[in-house]
Each structure stands twice: as C-alpha cells, then as structure tokens.
VEXVEXDREN-719482 format. One line per 4 residues: number of its first residue (from 0); their letters; for each residue x, y, z of N, C-alpha, C. Coordinates in steps of 0.001 Angstrom, whole numbers. Layout:
% residues N
NUM	A	X Y Z X Y Z X Y Z | ... .
END
This chain:
% residues 304
0	MTRT	110685 167232 116622 110287 167548 115217 109515 168894 115293 | 109953 169885 114628 109301 171200 114685 108149 171227 113651 | 106984 171534 114146 105824 171561 113275 105779 172936 112555 | 105363 172935 111284 105150 174117 110544 103845 174008 109774 .
4	RGCW	103214 175121 109565 101929 175130 108820 102012 176146 107705 | 101232 175861 106627 101172 176790 105537 102505 176899 104798 | 102797 178039 104297 104022 178273 103526 105154 178610 104462 | 105909 177609 104944 106965 177831 105934 108117 178687 105383 .
8	LFGL	108114 179033 104119 109175 179862 103515 109381 181158 104293 | 108215 181759 104728 108292 183098 105372 108965 182999 106746 | 108960 181768 107363 109594 181585 108637 111080 181563 108555 | 111649 181506 107384 113122 181394 107206 113776 182761 107336 .
12	GLGS	112991 183813 107204 113590 185182 107325 113934 185703 105956 | 113251 186812 105578 113473 187367 104247 114795 188097 104152 | 115486 188296 105240 116735 189017 105180 117885 188220 104660 | 117720 186878 104545 118821 186032 104141 118542 185480 102743 .
16	VGLL	119309 185925 101767 119108 185477 100399 119370 183968 100259 | 120411 183501 100970 120739 182071 100883 119638 181213 101454 | 119022 181617 102543 117926 180778 103124 116687 180866 102239 | 116468 182044 101653 115356 182155 100743 115468 181208 99544 .
20	LAGT	116698 181170 99013 116957 180342 97859 116776 178855 98245 | 117309 178484 99377 117158 177061 99850 115660 176762 100042 | 114930 177704 100609 113510 177429 100797 112755 177293 99529 | 113107 178147 98553 112452 178044 97220 112748 176747 96573 .
24	IALV	113956 176298 96630 114327 174982 96010 113536 173875 96714 | 113429 173948 98051 112703 172923 98774 111213 172868 98383 | 110652 174078 98187 109274 174142 97802 109049 173503 96379 | 109994 173769 95518 109900 173191 94156 109993 171693 94226 .
28	LAAE	110943 171195 95046 111088 169742 95207 109817 169136 95725 | 109212 169777 96756 107986 169260 97359 106834 169268 96334 | 106784 170340 95477 105730 170428 94469 105821 169257 93441 | 107067 168840 93155 107324 167761 92158 107161 166385 92847 .
32	GVLL	107181 166349 94144 107123 165059 94843 108460 164730 95471 | 108414 163909 96477 109619 163518 97232 109862 162040 97102 | 111072 161638 96785 111434 160238 96749 111891 159816 98135 | 111265 158768 98698 111595 158297 99999 112690 157201 99975 .
36	IPRL	113329 157050 98825 114415 156060 98666 115718 156754 98976 | 116535 156320 99914 117782 156960 100270 118700 157005 99065 | 119290 158204 98870 120281 158375 97817 121599 158698 98486 | 122445 157656 98617 123709 157779 99306 124874 157749 98333 .
40	ETGQ	126009 158251 98772 127210 158191 97978 128201 157266 98730 | 129008 156513 97946 130010 155646 98609 130918 156463 99519 | 131082 156016 100723 131921 156708 101692 131161 157675 102566 | 129928 157955 102240 129127 158913 103035 128851 158289 104421 .
44	RIRY	128916 159137 105470 128692 158704 106819 127646 159535 107506 | 126821 158890 108286 125714 159522 109016 125699 158978 110409 | 125555 159827 111423 125479 159419 112802 124084 159509 113310 | 123587 158487 113999 122253 158437 114562 122349 158219 116090 .
48	HMQF	121342 158782 116748 121134 158521 118179 119711 158044 118404 | 119606 156974 119241 118272 156415 119503 118083 156088 120964 | 116949 156406 121479 116539 155978 122825 115252 155191 122717 | 115215 154066 123372 113946 153320 123362 113763 152566 124695 .
52	TVET	112501 152406 125038 112161 151673 126271 111212 150528 125912 | 111372 149441 126608 110528 148275 126406 110019 147820 127739 | 108713 147620 127862 108101 147125 129101 107301 145888 128793 | 107582 144783 129516 106969 143510 129258 106361 142958 130556 .
56	ESTL	105139 142433 130390 104448 141806 131538 103985 140394 131088 | 104384 139410 131860 104051 138030 131511 103257 137369 132611 | 102376 136416 132203 101553 135632 133110 101596 134184 132660 | 101489 133262 133652 101424 131825 133412 100300 131244 134189 .
60	NPLG	99360 130619 133470 98170 130008 134150 97942 128599 133649 | 97542 127645 134485 97488 127786 135938 98880 127873 136520 | 99064 128482 137647 100354 128681 138232 100878 127385 138799 | 102118 127031 138477 102775 125849 139012 103380 126152 140340 .
64	QTAE	104010 125156 140919 104609 125322 142285 105757 126369 142206 | 106436 126442 141101 107574 127354 141029 107319 128494 140071 | 106077 128615 139516 105816 129655 138578 104884 130686 139196 | 104990 131894 138837 104091 132932 139285 104047 134043 138195 .
68	SGAP	102949 134808 138303 102862 135913 137345 103993 136859 137543 | 104606 137245 136487 105812 138110 136571 105453 139584 136672 | 106196 140306 137472 106035 141771 137563 106574 142379 136246 | 106043 143504 135829 106509 144130 134605 108022 144351 134598 .
72	IRLG	108653 144025 133495 110085 144252 133307 110269 145416 132350 | 111068 146397 132797 111324 147586 132006 112815 147639 131604 | 113031 147866 130319 114366 147942 129756 114506 149260 129013 | 115573 149994 129298 115825 151294 128596 117217 151189 127921 .
76	VDMT	117256 151671 126659 118519 151610 125891 118754 152970 125284 | 119987 153446 125362 120457 154696 124793 121659 154350 123925 | 121565 154621 122587 122622 154120 121699 122927 155158 120604 | 124179 155312 120322 124678 156132 119183 125487 155275 118264 .
80	WQME	125261 155385 116981 126047 154640 116002 126299 155455 114766 | 127311 155017 114012 127626 155659 112733 127343 154713 111581 | 126611 155216 110604 126252 154410 109431 127108 154919 108267 | 127782 153995 107575 128646 154348 106419 128214 153553 105171 .
84	ALEV	128115 154276 104067 127788 153627 102784 129031 153033 102191 | 129121 151700 102077 130261 151009 101582 130234 150923 100031 | 129001 150703 99529 128902 150483 98062 127496 150819 97646 | 127369 151586 96602 126047 151931 96034 125902 151105 94726 .
88	EPSG	124882 150183 94701 124703 149341 93547 123894 150050 92481 | 124030 149673 91212 123274 150322 90129 121758 150219 90343 | 121305 149176 91059 119865 149009 91323 119320 149994 92294 | 120211 150674 93034 119759 151579 94099 119921 151008 95453 .
92	NVRL	120207 149666 95550 120501 149076 96862 121840 149608 97349 | 122008 149655 98642 123242 150200 99227 123786 149241 100287 | 125078 148961 100142 125719 148153 101165 126223 149069 102277 | 125790 148809 103497 126062 149726 104659 126820 149018 105754 .
96	RAEI	127487 149825 106536 128083 149341 107794 127611 150234 108938 | 127134 149632 110022 126718 150388 111203 127607 150002 112370 | 128286 150993 112923 129231 150752 114034 128679 151422 115268 | 128572 150709 116357 128068 151223 117641 129156 152005 118327 .
100	EALS	128871 153290 118613 129862 154169 119204 129625 154307 120710 | 128375 154302 121158 128081 154455 122573 126807 153685 122858 | 126783 153063 124044 125589 152237 124389 125467 152185 125910 | 124252 152444 126419 123946 152267 127818 122627 151502 127976 .
104	IESS	122553 150580 128907 121369 149821 129110 120974 149825 130603 | 119699 150083 130807 119166 150077 132177 117978 149113 132214 | 117969 148279 133287 116904 147300 133400 116354 147305 134803 | 115054 147046 134924 114403 147020 136272 114741 145723 136998 .
108	VPSA	115308 144774 136293 115665 143496 136900 117172 143404 137111 | 117629 143306 138322 119066 143197 138575 119647 141995 137870 | 120802 142199 137247 121424 141140 136498 122492 140446 137342 | 122629 139110 137173 123593 138377 137962 125038 138690 137432 .
112	RPSP	125119 139199 136251 126417 139581 135698 126293 140971 135049 | 127406 141657 134921 127352 143041 134295 126709 142981 132925 | 126054 144085 132585 125445 144194 131247 126543 144092 130203 | 126388 143303 129132 127456 143088 128193 127636 144224 127184 .
116	VEDF	127707 145440 127697 127799 146606 126836 129145 146522 126079 | 130161 146058 126749 131501 145983 126068 131484 145046 124894 | 130505 144153 124825 130433 143253 123664 129883 143936 122415 | 129354 145132 122558 128725 145834 121428 129490 147109 121033 .
120	VGQS	129956 147924 121975 130574 149152 121632 131854 148865 120849 | 131989 149583 119727 133116 149392 118824 132889 148280 117824 | 131838 147503 117994 131544 146438 117048 130715 146977 115896 | 130715 146280 114776 129943 146785 113611 129240 145620 112940 .
124	VTYR	128246 145960 112200 127500 144975 111388 127326 145556 109997 | 127467 144696 108957 127248 145195 107599 125979 144557 107070 | 125300 145233 106148 124012 144763 105614 123740 145518 104317 | 122719 145077 103634 122312 145745 102401 120919 146352 102585 .
128	LLAD	120795 147637 102312 119524 148354 102347 118920 148346 100992 | 117735 147707 100838 117076 147616 99565 116354 148953 99230 | 116096 149160 97983 115472 150405 97543 114110 150596 98110 | 113410 149496 98516 112069 149623 99075 112074 149761 100581 .
132	GGVD	113243 149907 101205 113337 150064 102653 113627 148820 103395 | 113627 147659 102751 113932 146399 103428 115429 146181 103654 | 115737 145174 104440 117150 144899 104790 117399 143412 104542 | 118581 143098 103958 118973 141699 103813 120516 141557 103856 .
136	NIQA	120997 140333 103715 122415 140034 103719 123133 140648 104911 | 122583 140348 106105 123190 140883 107369 124394 140027 107767 | 125511 140710 108020 126733 140079 108491 127101 140692 109821 | 126989 139893 110924 127201 140423 112243 128279 139556 112977 .
140	PAEW	128848 140115 114103 129803 139335 114845 129183 138025 115331 | 129966 136954 115383 129475 135620 115756 128751 135603 117076 | 129262 136426 118037 128627 136390 119408 127247 137020 119400 | 126891 137715 118342 125555 138346 118269 124499 137353 117713 .
144	LEDG	124947 136323 117073 124014 135403 116348 123340 134466 117302 | 122167 134010 116863 121366 132984 117547 121200 131816 116608 | 121744 130693 116969 121733 129504 116064 122307 129841 114692 | 123347 130669 114701 124015 131035 113466 123282 132094 112622 .
148	QPPA	122153 132597 113116 121372 133553 112365 121279 134881 113078 | 121107 136010 112329 120940 137301 113039 119623 137288 113822 | 119667 137676 115072 118465 137732 115912 117437 138746 115410 | 116189 138568 115850 115114 139467 115411 115377 140917 115768 .
152	WLRT	115960 141136 117002 116214 142530 117449 117196 143219 116530 | 118146 142479 115923 119110 143107 115072 118481 143561 113774 | 117658 142744 113176 116956 143134 111941 116057 144371 112211 | 115346 144299 113329 114444 145441 113678 115235 146760 113800 .
156	WLEQ	116348 146672 114498 117180 147863 114685 117682 148416 113338 | 118145 147574 112484 118683 147996 111191 117612 148600 110301 | 116442 148012 110375 115328 148551 109543 114907 149910 110019 | 114806 150090 111371 114418 151412 111892 115522 152409 111640 .
160	ASGD	116796 151948 111706 117928 152887 111550 118087 153323 110098 | 117581 152542 109127 117839 152818 107733 116589 153381 107007 | 115508 153276 107664 114221 153715 107057 113150 153407 108065 | 112028 152880 107595 110993 152493 108562 110614 151023 108510 .
164	GAAQ	111273 150289 107632 110984 148872 107509 109747 148529 106752 | 108925 149494 106433 107726 149253 105610 108102 149458 104177 | 107284 148882 103288 107530 149026 101846 107352 150491 101458 | 108363 151027 100776 108342 152395 100351 107878 152502 98876 .
168	PSGA	107145 153558 98512 106761 153650 97113 107991 153916 96243 | 107989 153389 95006 109124 153507 94116 109215 154883 93467 | 108068 155601 93393 108042 156891 92778 107888 158012 93767 | 107934 159245 93278 107792 160419 94136 106433 160487 94702 .
172	VLPG	106310 161032 95926 105016 161200 96580 104810 162630 97009 | 103519 163027 97120 103115 164341 97471 102313 164341 98767 | 102219 165458 99493 101358 165509 100662 99959 165020 100372 | 99468 164096 101219 98153 163535 101012 98194 162172 100361 .
176	DRWQ	99305 161795 99758 99433 160418 99149 99455 159347 100189 | 98888 158207 99860 98888 157053 100771 99398 155794 100027 | 99960 154855 100762 100386 153610 100171 100381 152535 101238 | 100405 151279 100813 100340 150145 101740 101526 149221 101502 .
180	GEKE	101874 148454 102518 102971 147532 102415 102629 146257 103163 | 103299 145175 102808 103085 143887 103486 104316 143037 103355 | 104721 142357 104399 105866 141423 104314 105678 140336 105389 | 106274 139203 105124 106256 138047 106028 107655 137760 106491 .
184	FEVP	107773 137312 107724 109095 136974 108270 108919 135895 109373 | 110060 135274 109766 110077 134248 110745 110960 134651 111922 | 110499 134315 113123 111293 134451 114338 111438 133052 114968 | 112664 132568 115178 112799 131227 115746 111965 130976 116937 .
188	GWPR	111223 129846 116952 110397 129492 118102 108995 130017 118013 | 108659 130816 116945 107324 131422 116877 106794 131246 115458 | 105486 131348 115290 104873 131137 113953 105349 132227 112980 | 105220 131906 111705 105502 132880 110655 104550 134056 110823 .
192	QRLT	105072 135268 110694 104311 136466 111003 104166 137341 109738 | 103092 138093 109732 102791 139017 108621 102684 140444 109192 | 103446 141350 108602 103369 142734 109014 102751 143549 107868 | 101616 144175 108148 100984 145027 107124 101070 146474 107593 .
196	SESE	101179 147395 106640 101321 148816 106998 100569 149675 106023 | 100193 150852 106513 99530 151866 105706 100202 153204 106068 | 100719 153876 105058 101458 155108 105262 100792 156290 104554 | 100968 157478 105143 100455 158690 104532 101494 159830 104654 .
200	YLRD	101653 160541 103556 102500 161750 103539 101673 162875 104147 | 101907 163245 105368 101069 164167 106088 101296 165639 105627 | 102563 166071 105628 102870 167465 105413 104372 167602 105269 | 104825 168834 105010 106261 169190 104985 106647 169838 106309 .
204	EEFN	107796 169510 106810 108278 170049 108090 109744 170436 107945 | 110398 170784 109065 111793 171094 109090 112457 170298 110204 | 113690 169883 109950 114527 169241 110957 115926 169893 110873 | 116299 170579 111891 117610 171277 111898 117818 172116 110602 .
208	GQAC	116804 172793 110148 116939 173630 108990 116756 172921 107679 | 116560 171632 107698 116398 170833 106462 114912 170549 106226 | 114456 170796 104999 113069 170488 104681 112914 168974 104601 | 111832 168458 105199 111600 167018 105236 110167 166694 105086 .
212	AAIL	109852 165467 104669 108499 165000 104474 108093 164192 105715 | 107016 164595 106355 106467 163883 107514 105583 162755 107058 | 105975 161501 107377 105247 160325 106977 104709 159592 108213 | 103418 159377 108247 102793 158595 109338 102493 157207 108838 .
216	TRFE	102988 156187 109587 102767 154826 109207 102075 154107 110376 | 100993 153435 110054 100319 152556 111023 100508 151123 110570 | 100784 150227 111529 101018 148850 111129 100394 147864 112088 | 100202 146651 111580 99583 145544 112362 100408 144273 112130 .
220	LAGA	100517 143475 113198 101304 142243 113109 100406 141095 113523 | 100521 139941 112828 99706 138816 113121 100397 137512 112722 | 100222 136465 113476 100730 135145 113125 100230 134112 114107 | 99928 132913 113636 99423 131859 114486 99705 130494 113834 .
224	DSHV	99886 129491 114709 100000 128105 114171 99702 127110 115326 | 99628 125873 115031 99414 124818 116027 100347 123665 115673 | 100694 122878 116683 101720 121822 116483 101429 120715 117484 | 101553 119478 117044 101381 118303 117878 102678 117469 117787 .
228	PESA	103603 117665 118693 104868 116871 118662 104582 115388 118764 | 105306 114610 118013 105173 113133 118077 106288 112555 118940 | 105986 111514 119648 106952 110758 120410 106694 109294 120269 | 107551 108441 120827 107402 107015 120728 106086 106542 121406 .
232	AGPQ	105658 107310 122391 104413 106960 123081 103195 107611 122452 | 103394 108236 121260 102237 108927 120637 102252 110382 121009 | 101286 111156 120483 101196 112591 120768 100996 112836 122267 | 101896 113632 122829 101851 113917 124246 101304 115327 124569 .
236	AAIE	101311 116262 123612 100858 117604 123873 100441 118252 122593 | 99487 119202 122678 99113 120046 121575 99528 121441 121910 | 100254 122079 120975 100796 123415 121227 100192 124415 120223 | 99639 125476 120719 99139 126558 119892 99905 127812 120238 .
240	RSVD	100330 128570 119182 101102 129765 119358 100490 130908 118510 | 100491 132120 119085 99947 133255 118319 100695 134515 118718 | 100761 135391 117755 101387 136703 117951 100554 137733 117272 | 100290 138857 117971 99548 139973 117308 100060 141272 117954 .
244	GDGS	99917 142323 117185 100352 143610 117662 99994 144735 116732 | 100206 145967 117143 99986 147135 116328 100829 148299 116797 | 100862 149342 116017 101669 150497 116394 101590 151567 115339 | 102351 152598 115570 102416 153742 114641 103781 154369 114699 .
248	RLSC	104165 155035 113608 105476 155663 113535 105341 156960 112719 | 105925 158031 113262 105978 159321 112542 107415 159592 112200 | 107727 159676 110919 109078 159835 110442 109222 161027 109558 | 110422 161585 109473 110672 162726 108629 111868 162379 107692 .
252	YDHR	111647 162542 106364 112611 162141 105383 113085 163401 104654 | 114418 163481 104444 115010 164642 103760 114429 164771 102336 | 114015 165962 102012 113483 166214 100644 114481 165872 99569 | 115716 166171 99794 116750 166073 98740 117271 164662 98587 .
256	TGLL	117540 164026 99733 118251 162732 99714 117407 161519 100062 | 116194 161708 100584 115367 160610 100992 115832 159930 102269 | 116833 160518 102958 117352 159909 104161 116463 160157 105366 | 116358 159216 106281 115601 159376 107464 116325 160331 108429 .
260	LEST	115666 161399 108816 116218 162404 109738 115751 162203 111150 | 114525 161822 111306 113964 161642 112679 112760 160723 112622 | 112568 159949 113719 111474 159043 113747 111088 158761 115207 | 109765 158739 115454 109206 158372 116757 108229 157240 116586 .
264	QKSR	108354 156180 117356 107500 154979 117165 106963 154524 118508 | 105703 154041 118447 105087 153342 119628 104407 152115 119086 | 104553 150998 119831 103988 149739 119392 103638 148849 120569 | 102733 147886 120314 102306 146914 121309 102365 145550 120658 .
268	EHIR	102757 144539 121477 102796 143188 120968 102291 142186 122020 | 101521 141255 121640 100912 140254 122522 101254 138856 121950 | 101914 138040 122780 102192 136652 122397 101500 135717 123302 | 101057 134590 122776 100327 133564 123574 100776 132186 123196 .
272	LEIL	101105 131405 124203 101548 130027 124031 100585 129129 124894 | 99905 128217 124243 99010 127283 124980 99465 125862 124784 | 99584 125133 125888 100053 123722 125840 98981 122893 126499 | 98451 121927 125775 97436 120971 126289 98089 119597 126408 .
276	DRGR	98226 119122 127660 98866 117827 127899 97935 116699 127497 | 98330 115949 126494 97516 114813 126014 97968 113493 126579 | 99021 113497 127410 99566 112263 127911 98852 111789 129166 | 98101 112653 129795 97388 112246 131028 96106 111494 130695 .
280	KGAA	95786 110526 131597 94549 109758 131428 93466 110417 132248 | 92196 110061 131883 91115 110611 132620 90614 111914 131983 | 90010 112768 132830 89487 114028 132339 90561 114924 131758 | 90231 115582 130684 91207 116457 130009 91634 117556 130983 .
284	PAPT	92911 117751 131186 93362 118853 132074 93236 120204 131483 | 93249 121222 132301 93215 122590 131799 94564 122898 131100 | 94525 123606 130015 95786 123894 129288 96644 124843 130097 | 97964 124793 129855 98898 125736 130439 99015 126870 129454 .
288	VLES	98830 128118 129870 98841 129270 128971 99863 130281 129435 | 100811 130615 128581 101779 131635 128830 101442 132824 127944 | 101252 134001 128533 100962 135191 127796 101971 136315 128169 | 102292 137096 127150 103251 138189 127352 102782 139371 126561 .
292	RTTT	102773 140543 127185 102391 141788 126567 103521 142793 126658 | 103917 143336 125525 105046 144226 125465 104689 145515 124790 | 105115 146662 125379 104937 147979 124763 106359 148558 124556 | 106500 149168 123429 107809 149734 123032 107620 151196 122565 .
296	ESHL	108516 152051 123020 108526 153442 122524 109983 153765 122143 | 110158 154436 121011 111520 154745 120580 111545 156079 119860 | 112704 156757 119958 112894 158040 119232 114313 157990 118637 | 114414 158265 117390 115632 158208 116633 115788 159518 115881 .
300	RVVN	117082 159984 115835 117333 161251 115115 118767 161285 114616 | 119020 162094 113575 120397 162346 113089 121082 163273 114048 | 122354 163003 114387 123149 163887 115187 124472 164195 114486 | 125104 165287 114881 126381 165646 114308 127502 164813 114888 .
END
C-alpha cells in the first residue's frame, strides 16, 4: 500500500490531463465522503490473491502419560480466487460466487497423506454479502462442511475477501470519522463469542493508481461458559471454556465503488479448556487444562 501525504494530486503529474481529471474527481468524492458499501454490477468479476500464516502453540497440564506440550505448529497458505457478482438485490445485498483458482499449503508438521489441495482448486462457494459487510446464506461443497454446516474458517475467509467482517457505516465517511461494530457468533464445540470492533478512516491513499480510503480497524474477541455433563452416575466432570483475542486490520477501499482493494491483518487468539473430574473420591484432583495460543497474519489484494 503506497502511502501519500497532503494533496496527492500533484504526484499524478501535471502533464497528463486525463490523470489530472481523475485526481480532481477523486478529491471531490473524498470531500463528499466515501461509501464503504460495495457497489457491484451483475456479472462483474474481481480476482483476489491472499497469503496468510498461522502459528499455534498448545499446552496440556498436568501432562498425562501420552500427552506433552506441543511444539508450535506453523501453517502457510497462498491462494488466488475469482469473485463474481451473481445478483444485486434492491436492498444493496449481493449474491456472490467465489471460485478458488490456485492454492498452496505449507505446514511445519508432516502429513500422513498429501495435502487435499485438489479438493479445493476449481471448487466454488456461493454466499450473500450484506450491505453492512456481513456474510450469510453460505452454500459450499458437501465435503467442506462440518456436521452439515459451513466451518468457521470458511466464514472468516469470505468476510475478509468481501470486506472486513466488521459492521460498516451505512452513510458516507470522511477522514477522521470513527465507528464501532459488534456481532455474536457460534463455533461448534466452543462458547458463543462476541466480536467488537472500532474503525477509523485514517487518510486517502492510492492502490495501483486508484484512489482509496485507508481504514484502520481494531477488534477484540471474547466468550466463556461452563458446563456440567450429566450421567447415570451423576455429574462426573465440570467443564469451563473460554476464548479471547485481539487484532488489527488496515484496509483500503475504492473511492468510487467501495470495493476492498487491499488489506493487511494481524491477530491473536487464546483458548482455554479446563476439566475438573468430579467422579473421583477423596481429595479434589487438580483440573486438566488445555490451552492454545494462535497468531495469524494475512495480506490480501486485488490482482489482474
């Protein structure tokens, strides 16, 4: 993302009338405010490229006979896909299809079987992008689903590919404007989670000659619950689960169309699972605690 300061119009070169005119129009648009809601036309296609790395470190205490603290696991993904607008609804929501064109996966842990890249390349998923940046009505290949539902990674990918996943303001925004967002969601096997975000329109920039609005978003994730499974012999264990995390994302949105042109994100997530065995007699045993810490970095951009 190329940084510009002050009136970037002069950097376009006064010798080109066309560039001057484009710059003038962009300045007028910025002065009136920028809509961060994508304005797509039916049949329009956009290609994106994304690279991201995930590093996870897990510990289990107290250690059992077959359990040990795990070494960090690093996963790297390089992916290119094409996004096509299938239908633009009067409400501003858009029905989209994302088809994976290229995918490579690298892992620090040797796999017993080849990476299932062939299961994804050439495959597509359809979904609806809401005017506020959210995603719903996901339709994916059956082999991608978990218990018949789209997995959490799929929703995260589509949200980052189509916007930033945070609530977007319905009206035009100007440099210096701030807004907040909040949403709740569920991940199978974990407590209901709440994602809160605060965004700021930092400045105007350029991406491949296109004027864009640089938006900085900071977000926090939290969720916790407790559960006592019942059995014929009475309660055998008490289970406590928690999730927390934070991160930031710097994105650039096209002044004219509101489309995401480039985005860089960094985040951290910590999950904790505590199990207290209530079935044993005598002194209360120490709880078994599983903890996992994950850091994620990603970079996404429009490509030709």
